[in-house]
MIDOKOL-19416 format. One record per residue (C-alpha): x, z, y; residue number from 1; residue in three letters. Coordinates in steps of 0.2 Angstrom, whole numbers, plus 5000, padded with zeros to 4 digits. Example, Ala and Ser with C-alpha at 12.3 -4.5 7.8 and 13.67 -1.06 7.14 Angstrom:
<rs>
<<5062,5039,4978>,1,ALA> <<5068,5036,4995>,2,SER> 
</rs>
This chain:
<rs>
<<4972,5203,5100>,1,MET> <<4973,5193,5115>,2,LYS> <<4990,5187,5109>,3,LYS> <<4982,5181,5093>,4,TYR> <<4968,5172,5102>,5,LEU> <<4980,5164,5114>,6,LEU> <<4991,5158,5099>,7,TYR> <<4975,5150,5091>,8,ALA> <<4970,5141,5106>,9,VAL> <<4987,5134,5108>,10,LEU> <<4987,5128,5090>,11,CYS> <<4970,5119,5092>,12,VAL> <<4976,5112,5109>,13,ALA> <<4991,5106,5101>,14,GLY> <<4981,5093,5092>,15,ILE> <<4975,5084,5107>,16,SER> <<4992,5074,5111>,17,PRO> <<4992,5068,5093>,18,ALA> <<4988,5050,5091>,19,HIS> <<4982,5039,5077>,20,ALA> <<4995,5031,5065>,21,GLU> <<4996,5012,5065>,22,PRO> <<4983,5004,5054>,23,GLY> <<4980,4987,5047>,24,ILE> <<4964,4977,5048>,25,TRP> <<4959,4961,5039>,26,HIS> <<4944,4951,5046>,27,PHE> <<4934,4937,5040>,28,THR> <<4921,4927,5049>,29,TYR> <<4910,4915,5037>,30,ARG> <<4898,4902,5041>,31,GLY> <<4899,4890,5056>,32,PHE> <<4890,4876,5064>,33,VAL> <<4899,4859,5065>,34,ASP> <<4897,4855,5084>,35,ALA> <<4897,4836,5081>,36,ALA> <<4883,4836,5068>,37,THR> <<4874,4852,5071>,38,GLY> <<4875,4856,5052>,39,VAL> <<4878,4874,5047>,40,PHE> <<4893,4876,5034>,41,HIS> <<4890,4893,5025>,42,PRO> <<4908,4892,5017>,43,ASP> <<4918,4888,5033>,44,MET> <<4929,4903,5035>,45,VAL> <<4940,4910,5050>,46,LEU> <<4951,4924,5045>,47,LYS> <<4966,4934,5051>,48,GLY> <<4974,4951,5052>,49,GLU> <<4982,4963,5064>,50,PHE> <<4992,4979,5065>,51,VAL> <<4989,4991,5079>,52,GLY> <<4988,5009,5085>,53,GLU> <<4976,5017,5097>,54,ASP> <<4990,5025,5108>,55,ARG> <<4979,5030,5122>,56,ASN> <<4965,5037,5111>,57,ALA> <<4951,5027,5119>,58,ASP> <<4944,5021,5103>,59,GLY> <<4950,5003,5107>,60,VAL> <<4965,4993,5100>,61,ILE> <<4970,4983,5115>,62,ALA> <<4983,4968,5116>,63,LEU> <<4997,4980,5121>,64,ASN> <<4994,4991,5106>,65,GLU> <<4996,4977,5093>,66,LEU> <<5012,4975,5084>,67,SER> <<5006,4961,5073>,68,TYR> <<4992,4948,5075>,69,PHE> <<4988,4933,5064>,70,GLU> <<4973,4921,5067>,71,SER> <<4968,4906,5055>,72,ASP> <<4986,4905,5048>,73,GLY> <<4995,4906,5065>,74,ASP> <<5006,4922,5068>,75,ARG> <<5004,4926,5086>,76,PHE> <<5013,4942,5087>,77,LEU> <<5027,4946,5086>,78,PRO> <<5033,4928,5090>,79,GLN> <<5050,4925,5082>,80,VAL> <<5061,4913,5089>,81,ALA> <<5063,4899,5076>,82,ASN> <<5068,4883,5086>,83,PRO> <<5070,4872,5071>,84,GLY> <<5054,4879,5061>,85,GLY> <<5036,4876,5063>,86,SER> <<5023,4889,5068>,87,GLY> <<5022,4900,5083>,88,CYS> <<5039,4903,5090>,89,GLY> <<5045,4886,5084>,90,GLY> <<5051,4872,5096>,91,TYR> <<5036,4862,5092>,92,TYR> <<5022,4875,5094>,93,LEU> <<5017,4887,5108>,94,THR> <<5005,4901,5104>,95,CYS> <<4996,4911,5117>,96,ASN> <<4985,4927,5116>,97,VAL> <<4973,4927,5131>,98,TYR> <<4964,4943,5127>,99,ASN> <<4962,4954,5112>,100,PHE> <<4952,4970,5109>,101,SER> <<4945,4979,5094>,102,TYR> <<4933,4994,5096>,103,ALA> <<4936,5006,5082>,104,LEU> <<4917,5006,5080>,105,THR> <<4918,4988,5074>,106,GLY> <<4918,4975,5088>,107,GLN> <<4932,4962,5088>,108,LEU> <<4935,4951,5103>,109,ASP> <<4949,4939,5106>,110,TYR> <<4954,4922,5113>,111,THR> <<4969,4912,5107>,112,VAL> <<4976,4895,5108>,113,GLY> <<4990,4884,5102>,114,THR> <<4998,4868,5108>,115,HIS> <<5012,4858,5102>,116,GLY> <<5020,4840,5102>,117,ALA> <<5035,4832,5094>,118,ASP> <<5051,4830,5103>,119,GLU> <<5046,4813,5111>,120,PHE> <<5028,4819,5115>,121,TYR> <<5021,4804,5104>,122,ASN> <<5011,4816,5093>,123,ARG> <<5003,4832,5098>,124,TRP> <<4991,4845,5091>,125,TRP> <<4981,4860,5097>,126,PHE> <<4969,4874,5092>,127,SER> <<4958,4886,5101>,128,GLU> <<4948,4901,5095>,129,THR> <<4936,4911,5106>,130,VAL> <<4927,4924,5096>,131,ILE> <<4908,4923,5097>,132,GLY> <<4909,4906,5104>,133,SER> <<4919,4893,5094>,134,HIS> <<4935,4888,5086>,135,PHE> <<4942,4870,5087>,136,THR> <<4958,4861,5082>,137,TYR> <<4964,4843,5083>,138,GLY> <<4979,4831,5085>,139,ALA> <<4984,4814,5092>,140,GLY> <<4996,4800,5089>,141,ASP> <<5001,4789,5104>,142,ILE> <<5008,4775,5092>,143,PHE> <<4993,4774,5081>,144,HIS> <<4981,4777,5095>,145,GLY> <<4972,4790,5084>,146,GLY> <<4965,4806,5091>,147,ASN> <<4954,4818,5082>,148,TRP> <<4947,4835,5084>,149,SER> <<4934,4846,5076>,150,VAL> <<4924,4861,5083>,151,ARG> <<4914,4874,5075>,152,TYR> <<4902,4886,5084>,153,ASN> <<4896,4903,5080>,154,TRP> <<4878,4905,5075>,155,SER> <<4866,4919,5071>,156,ASP> <<4871,4916,5053>,157,LYS> <<4889,4919,5055>,158,THR> <<4894,4934,5045>,159,SER> <<4908,4946,5050>,160,PHE> <<4918,4957,5038>,161,ASN> <<4932,4969,5042>,162,MET> <<4943,4979,5030>,163,VAL> <<4955,4993,5036>,164,ALA> <<4970,4999,5027>,165,PHE> <<4980,5014,5031>,166,GLY> <<4969,5019,5046>,167,VAL> <<4967,5038,5047>,168,PRO> <<4950,5045,5050>,169,GLU> <<4950,5054,5067>,170,PRO> <<4941,5069,5060>,171,THR> <<4955,5071,5046>,172,ALA> <<4968,5072,5060>,173,ALA> <<4959,5086,5068>,174,LEU> <<4955,5096,5052>,175,MET> <<4973,5102,5047>,176,LEU> <<4978,5110,5064>,177,PRO> <<4961,5117,5066>,178,ALA> <<4961,5125,5049>,179,GLY> <<4978,5132,5051>,180,LEU> <<4972,5140,5067>,181,ALA> <<4957,5148,5059>,182,LEU> <<4968,5154,5045>,183,MET> <<4980,5162,5057>,184,TYR> <<4965,5170,5066>,185,LEU> <<4958,5177,5050>,186,ALA> <<4974,5185,5045>,187,ARG> <<4977,5192,5062>,188,ALA> <<4960,5200,5062>,189,ARG> <<4963,5208,5044>,190,ARG> <<4979,5216,5051>,191,ARG> <<4970,5224,5066>,192,THR> <<4956,5230,5055>,193,LEU> <<4968,5238,5042>,194,SER> <<4979,5246,5055>,195,ALA> 
</rs>
């Protein structure tokens, strides 16, 4: 009987090193305040998506656990070298992720920024997003003397929506091995009772 109990304990313990499979999350923030005018724009949207895996099982997807990350149309991870093209990884745009964390309970936090210029530094552009604070973008042109930038701030009316795809429930991952261990125990018990 001790042999069967030991086997069951080992089966249940075998589930602890298992980790979650990568998941995909799409997020949308809606409704921001124009910093220049103070006017709330309910239809202003900031959206993105990321693919990650909670490898250390701490309930948080951290920056080093991401395999893909996009914010407001810029793909920050992975950055593909594309010298002649536009976008992150291109010769004319540098993209940085300063911090990222997503608690599986629903709290998203990140800071990203982009900056770029043409080959002669006559025209330039930038963007910055700080979740919970603001997002801003702008550009300038030395020849035409024009600079512009816009900034939108979070408000208490800003809504947040997160949709997950292919993210396994932690309890589902535990149910199969635990169920198999219990079935094995029941079978072993029936054999000892019938003997």
